[in-house]
KOLVEX-950397 format. One line per 8 residues: number of its first residue (from 0); their letters; for each residue y, z, x of C-alpha. Coordinates in Angstrom, 1 decimal, padded with zeros to 4 digits. Each point is the difference from the previous one (the first is absolute). Example, Ala and Ser with C-alpha at 12.3 -4.5 7.8 and 13.67 -1.06 7.14 Angstrom:
! residues 2
0	as	-004.5/007.8/012.3  003.4/-000.7/001.4
END
This chain:
! residues 260
0	xxxxxxxx	-041.4/037.1/032.9  -000.8/-003.7/-001.4  -000.3/001.8/-004.0  003.4/002.1/000.8  001.7/-003.1/001.3  -001.0/-002.2/-003.1  001.3/002.7/-002.6  003.4/-000.1/002.0
8	xxxxxxxx	000.3/-003.7/-000.3  -000.9/000.2/-003.8  002.8/002.5/-000.7  002.4/-001.8/002.1  -000.9/-003.1/-002.0  000.4/001.7/-003.4  003.1/001.4/001.0  001.3/-003.4/000.8
16	xxxxxxxx	-001.0/-001.3/-003.0  001.7/002.8/-002.2  003.2/-000.6/002.2  000.1/-003.9/-000.7  -000.7/000.8/-003.6  002.8/002.2/-000.5  002.6/-002.3/001.8  -001.1/-003.1/-001.8
24	xxxxxxxx	002.7/-001.6/-002.2  -000.6/000.5/-003.6  -000.2/-003.7/-000.3  -002.9/-000.3/002.1  -002.1/001.6/-002.4  -001.5/-002.2/-002.9  001.8/000.3/-003.2  -001.7/-001.1/-003.4
32	xxxxxxxx	002.5/-001.2/-002.5  -000.2/000.4/-003.5  -001.8/-003.1/-001.7  001.6/-001.8/-002.6  -001.0/000.5/-003.7  -002.1/-002.8/-001.7  002.8/-001.4/-001.9  002.3/-000.3/002.8
40	xxxxxxxx	-002.8/-001.6/002.1  -000.7/-002.4/-002.7  003.6/-001.2/-000.2  000.2/-000.3/004.0  -003.5/-001.9/-000.3  001.4/-002.3/-002.5  003.1/-000.9/002.0  -002.4/-000.7/003.1
48	xxxxxxxx	-002.0/-002.4/-002.2  003.3/-001.7/-001.3  000.8/-000.7/003.6  -003.1/-001.6/000.9  -002.5/003.1/000.6  -001.8/-000.1/003.4  000.7/-003.9/000.3  004.0/001.0/-000.4
56	xxxxxxxx	002.2/001.1/002.5  -000.6/003.8/-000.3  -003.9/-000.8/001.0  -002.7/002.5/-000.5  001.1/003.7/-000.6  000.0/002.5/003.0  -000.9/002.8/-002.2  000.8/001.3/-003.4
64	xxxxxxxx	003.5/000.9/-001.5  001.4/003.2/000.7  003.1/002.3/-001.0  003.4/-000.3/002.2  003.4/001.8/-001.1  001.0/-001.5/-002.8  -002.7/-002.4/-001.0  -003.4/-001.3/001.6
72	xxxxxxxx	-000.7/-002.7/002.7  -003.2/-001.8/000.9  -000.7/-001.8/003.2  -001.3/-003.3/000.4  -000.9/-002.0/003.1  003.2/-002.1/-000.4  002.2/002.2/-001.3  000.4/002.9/-002.8
80	xxxxxxxx	000.7/000.4/-003.5  002.6/002.6/-001.4  000.4/001.4/-003.4  002.8/002.4/-000.4  -000.2/002.6/-003.0  002.4/-001.3/-002.8  002.3/001.8/-002.0  -000.9/001.3/-003.2
88	xxxxxxxx	-001.0/-002.5/-002.7  000.3/-002.9/002.6  -002.9/-002.0/001.3  -001.1/-000.1/003.8  000.8/-002.9/002.4  -002.5/-000.9/002.7  001.1/-001.7/002.7  -001.6/-001.5/003.4
96	xxxxxxxx	001.6/000.2/003.3  -001.5/-002.0/002.7  -000.4/-000.3/003.9  003.0/000.2/002.0  001.7/001.0/-002.9  -001.9/003.0/-000.8  000.0/001.0/004.0  003.9/000.1/-000.3
104	xxxxxxxx	000.0/001.6/-003.0  -002.6/003.0/001.2  002.3/000.2/003.2  002.9/000.6/-002.4  -001.6/002.5/-001.8  -001.9/-001.7/-002.8  000.4/001.4/-003.5  001.5/003.3/001.3
112	xxxxxxxx	002.5/-001.6/002.0  003.2/-001.5/-000.7  -001.4/-003.2/-001.7  -001.7/001.7/-002.7  -002.8/-002.0/-001.8  -000.3/-003.5/-000.2  001.2/-001.6/-003.3  -002.3/-003.1/000.2
120	xxxxxxxx	-002.4/-002.4/002.3  001.9/-001.7/002.7  002.2/-003.6/-000.8  -000.4/-002.9/002.1  002.9/-001.4/001.6  000.5/-003.2/001.9  -002.0/-000.8/003.3  -002.8/002.6/-001.0
128	xxxxxxxx	002.3/003.1/-000.1  000.0/002.7/-002.5  002.2/002.5/-001.9  -001.2/003.4/-001.5  002.1/002.1/-002.1  -000.5/003.7/000.2  002.0/002.9/-001.7  002.9/000.2/002.5
136	xxxxxxxx	-000.4/-003.0/001.9  -001.7/-003.2/000.8  -002.3/-001.3/003.1  000.2/-003.4/001.2  -002.5/-001.5/002.3  -001.1/-003.2/001.5  -001.7/-000.9/003.4  002.8/-000.9/001.6
144	xxxxxxxx	002.2/003.2/-000.9  -002.7/002.5/-000.6  000.3/002.9/-002.8  003.6/001.6/-000.3  001.4/002.1/-002.7  003.4/-000.4/-001.6  001.4/002.9/-002.1  002.9/001.3/-001.7
152	xxxxxxxx	003.5/-001.5/000.0  -001.2/-002.2/003.0  -002.3/-001.3/-002.5  002.2/-000.9/-002.8  002.3/-001.9/002.0  -002.4/-001.8/001.5  -001.4/-001.1/-003.5  003.6/-000.7/-001.1
160	xxxxxxxx	000.7/-002.0/003.0  -003.1/-002.3/-000.6  -002.7/001.9/001.6  -002.5/-002.0/001.9  001.2/-003.3/-000.9  003.6/000.7/001.5  -000.5/002.8/002.8  -003.8/-000.8/000.8
168	xxxxxxxx	-002.7/002.9/000.3  000.8/003.3/001.4  -001.2/000.2/003.8  000.7/003.6/000.2  -000.4/003.1/-002.6  003.2/002.2/-000.5  001.5/001.2/003.4  002.6/002.0/001.5
176	xxxxxxxx	003.3/-001.9/000.8  000.3/000.6/003.8  003.1/002.0/000.9  001.2/000.7/-003.7  -001.3/003.2/-001.6  -001.4/-000.2/-003.3  000.0/-003.9/-000.3  -003.4/-001.7/-000.7
184	xxxxxxxx	-001.0/-004.0/000.1  -002.4/-002.6/-000.6  -000.4/-002.8/002.3  -001.3/-003.3/-001.9  -001.1/-003.4/001.5  003.9/-001.2/-000.9  002.1/002.6/000.0  000.5/003.9/-000.2
192	xxxxxxxx	001.1/002.6/-002.6  001.9/002.9/000.9  000.3/003.4/-002.2  002.0/003.1/000.5  001.2/002.6/-002.5  003.7/-001.0/000.5  -000.5/-003.8/000.1  -002.8/-000.9/-002.3
200	xxxxxxxx	-002.3/-002.9/000.8  000.9/-003.1/001.4  -001.5/-003.3/001.5  001.2/-001.5/003.3  -001.7/-003.5/000.5  -000.1/-003.1/002.4  002.9/-000.8/002.4  002.0/002.8/-001.2
208	xxxxxxxx	-003.0/002.6/000.8  -000.3/-001.7/003.4  003.6/000.7/000.7  -000.3/003.6/-001.3  -002.7/000.8/002.1  001.4/-001.3/003.1  003.3/001.8/-000.2  -001.4/003.1/-000.6
216	xxxxxxxx	-001.3/000.1/-003.5  000.2/003.7/-002.0  001.5/001.6/003.0  002.9/-002.1/000.7  000.9/-001.7/-003.3  -001.6/002.8/-002.4  -002.2/-000.8/-002.7  000.5/-003.0/-002.9
224	xxxxxxxx	002.1/001.1/-002.8  -000.7/-003.3/-002.0  -002.8/-002.3/000.4  000.7/-003.9/001.2  003.2/-001.3/-002.1  001.9/-003.3/-000.5  003.3/000.2/002.2  002.6/-000.3/-002.9
232	xxxxxxxx	002.1/-003.3/000.3  -002.2/-001.4/002.5  -002.8/-002.5/-001.1  -003.3/000.5/001.7  000.9/003.3/002.0  -001.7/003.1/-000.3  000.5/003.8/001.0  -001.5/003.3/000.1
240	xxxxxxxx	002.5/003.1/000.2  -001.2/002.9/002.2  001.6/003.5/000.3  001.9/-000.7/003.0  000.6/-003.9/-000.2  -000.9/-003.3/-001.6  -002.4/-003.3/001.3  001.0/-003.3/-001.4
248	xxxxxxxx	-002.1/-002.9/000.3  000.5/-003.9/-000.9  -001.8/-003.0/001.1  003.1/-001.1/002.3  000.6/003.6/001.4  -003.2/001.7/000.4  -000.2/003.9/-000.3  002.8/002.4/001.2
256	xxxx	001.1/003.4/-000.5  003.4/001.4/-000.6  000.3/003.6/000.4  002.2/003.0/-001.1
END
């Protein structure tokens, strides 16, 4: 009896193990990526050295460089190096993505996501912030705001309207506009930029933005169809035009909407 009992237990254990293996997700099994060729490793190693090696922001390697879609990646203690396969006849660019920026980049899909490959190392901004350019957008990072992407038409408007110096850093990534199908927005420290296929991308700032939000925002006034502009013939006054009205502001009158 004890021998038969043990044999039954062993059989049940084996069957359970086989069932668990069959239902395990594919990503639970280790996958070995193809290593980078020697010449690619040498290029990436040189960039690591140029950034200070183990004493620089990347720190020590966490493995070896490996192939990913469209290029190569090498992970380090403080970030990762990326190298996209260059077009024929052009030289490759190796770029470092660090810390919180790397975390957001990976969450957003990394090189295979909407941003694509980085186009260079991060650039320093005021107060310890940084900006990093990718093939299809930028990520802005600071301790106060975290790391957030700005892409497409909203990025274009952001840069032409003064970028971080005027609107501040993004405090969100690009999100849907509640109640407005197909519209998108980024929230910044000193304003918002709204976009839709019909209206394009336009900023709303300061007291006008405050009034806009307290009076129903996009669901009542619609989206902005212009950025903030001077009011013709009224020195010092400003306005935003929306789909269903306008908000005027001046130092003497404050911000008030006119609808219809």
